[in-house]
N, C-alpha and C positions, 0 to 999 in steps of 0.2 A: 675468395669465391664462395665459401660456405656462408659468410655473412650476407653477401648479396643474394644468394639463393634463399636464405632464411627470410630476408626482408620481402623478396618477391613472393614467396610462398604465403607469408602471413598477410600480405597486401591482397592477394587473390582470395584468401579465405575471408578477409574482411569485406571485400567487394561482393563475394557470393552471399554472405549473410545480410548485407545491406541492400541487395537487389530488390527484395519484396518491398522494402520501405521506399526505395527510389521509384518503383513503379506506382505505388500508392500516392506518393507526393506528386508525380506527374499527372496522375488521374485527377487529383484534387484541384488542379489549375486548368482543367479543360474549359474551353470557351463554350462548348456544346454540352448538352445534358447527356453525356455518354461516359462510359468507363474505358474508352479507348486509350491505348498507349502505343506510341507517343501521343502527347496531348494535341488535340485539334484546336489550335489557337491558345491564347493565354488569358485567364481571368481568375481573379481572386474573389469573385462574387459568392462562390459557394461557401467560403469562410464567413462572409457576412450573413449568409443564410442561417448559420448556427445561432447568431445573436438577434437577427431581425425577424425570422420566422417564429411566430408564437409557439408552435408545437416544439420546434427544436430548442428554443430558448427555455421553455418550461422543463424539458428533459435535462438540459444543462444545469439549471438551478436545482432540480431534484437530485442529480448526480453529485453535485458539489456539496449540497446540504447533507446528503447521506454520508458522503466520505468524511466531511468535517466532524459530524457528530459521532459516527461509528469509530473513527480513529481516536477521538477523545475518550470515548467509553472504553475502548480496548486498552489504552494507556492507563486509565483509572483502575481497570481490573488488574493489569499486569504489574503496576508499581507496588501496591501493598503485598502482592504475592511474591514478587522478586525480593522485596525487603524482608519478608518473613523467611523465605528460603535461605537468605544470606545470614540472617541473625540466628536462626534455629537450625543448626547443622544436625540433622537426624535422618536415619534411613527412611522412616515413614513419611518424611516431608517430601520425598521424591515423588510420592503419589500425586501431590498437587501439581508438581511440574509436569508430570505425564499427562494429567488432565488438561493442563494449559496448552500442551503441544498437540494433543490428539486431534482437535478439529481440523487443523491445517494439514495433518499427515494423511487423513482419510481422503478418498476421492471426493471432489467437490459435489458430485451428484448425490452421493450417499449422505453427506452432511446436509445438503439442501433438502432431501427427502425427509430426513429426520426432523429438521426445523419446520418443514411444512406440516408434518404429522403433529408435532407438538403444538404449533399455533392453531391449527384447525381444531384439535381436541380441546384446547384451552378457550376456544371461541374468539380468538383475536386475529384470525387470518384476514389479511388484506389491510390491516392498520399500518400506516407508514412507520410508526415507531418500532414495529416488529422487525423491519428491515435494518434499522439502526442496531438493535440488539443482536440480530442474526449476524450481521457483518462484524460486529465487535467480537462475538464469540468465535467466528470463523478466522479472524485475523489477529486475535489476541496473542498468538504464538510469536508474531514479529516483534512487538514491543517487549514481550517476555524474554525473548532471546537477547535482544540488545541491552535491556536493563540488567539481565543476569550478568552479561559481560561487564557492564558498568560497575556493578557491585563487587565483582571479583577483582576489579582493578583498584579498588580502594584499599589503602593501607589500614589494617585494623587497629594499628597503634594510634592512629589519629582519633578514632572513635573512643578507644580506651582512655586516651589523654583527656578528651572532652568530658567523659564520664567522671574521671578522677577529679576534675575541676568543679564538679557539682552539677553538670548539665544533665537533665533528664532525657529520655528517649526522644521526645518531641523536639527539644532544643538541639540535640545532636543531629537529628535528621534534617532540621531546617537550616542549621548553620554550617554543618560539616558535610553531610552526605549529599543533600540536594544540589549544592553547587558543583560537586564532583560528577554527578550522574546526569546533569542537565543535558549535555550533548547526546547522551544515549536516549533520553526521553524524547528529544527533538527528532532524532533519527528513527526511533521506533514509531513515532507519530507519522513521520513522512512516509515510511514504508507502508504502514497500514492505510494511509490516505490514498496513496497512488494505486494500490491494489484494489481498494474499495471503489475507487473511481472507475476502474475498468471491469469490475466483477459483474457477471451476468446471471449465472445459474441460481445462486442463492437469492438474489434480488427478485428474479423472475418467479421463483417458487414461493416467495413470501408475499410480494406485493405486485406481481406482474400484471394483474388485472385491474389494479386500482391506482398505480403510480408508474409512470414511465421514466426510467433513467435513460441516459444516452445509449448504453449498450442495448437495453430493451427496445428503445426507439429504433435503433438500426435494424434489429431483427424483425420488428413489426413492419418497418418500411420496405423490407425486402419483398413483401407480398405484393407490392404495387410497382416493383421495378427497381432498377439501380440508378442512383444519382451520384454525382461527384461530392455531394454533401457528406455522404457516408465516409468517403476517403478523407475529406477535410476534418471530420471528427477524429479519425484515426491519427492524422498528423498532429492534431491538437493534443490528443492524449499522449503521444510520444514526446512532443515538445514539453508538455507539462512535467512529465516524468523526468526528462533530461534536465530541466531547469532545477527541479526540486533536489534531485540527487547530486547535481553539480554544486548547489548551495551547501548540502550536507558535507560534501567532500571539501569544499572551500573553507568553511567555517568550523568544521569538526575534524577530529583526528580519525580519518577514514580507516587506516590500518587497525587501530584499536576498535573502531566500531565493527569491523569485520572479524575481530577476535584475534588479531595478531599480537604477539608478545614482543616486548622491547628486547634489545640486545642483552640486557642484564637479567632477563627472565621474569621481569615484573610486568 
């Protein structure tokens, strides 16, 4: 009885958590231009609107471009930092790790205001590349954490053996370390990409008046009324995130990516 009760309980919790998504999915297939639920008719034309309407398509391209570049820059920042922290075990080195984690732990509006002030003072406010740098700084914590887990999972004796055989640091990194941490690089990139794709506050504060990403487009469109296209974008975001994280779970060791230890403690 307890097993049945537990299954029913968790099923109800899952249904409760999924209800908002179910409602949004229903709204996204409305035949009429309304946010009514249950849907009044059935139509997938609102999903086509994302790709066929020039304004929505431009926002989609801007969002994907921003997410691709900022995630790559975040990984490029986190990789040498995590490598340094792993190779140089020293108390003062933790300061760099703290600096890497700080942007993501602060309230987003505080980070966004700080970046807005910096870019405005530097005279670069409104430039598209400032959004790339800002998102990379904001989300660098994610690849930094995953890469730190990746480095800690490496058996140091492998590095020592390679060094003993005459390999320099660059060769050791390329032939020994990089293949072992590649899943962590991919997962860190995926996490940063998905969150950058959905981020609104930092992007709006840095380039909101010169470039529209999809989240900014949604908020701007709210001034002219509600359309099922907004719900379609939401479902597109959720589906993209689900597919990316499913691929990470399928082709990577998800327990290790989440920091779990093996049964032998390694």
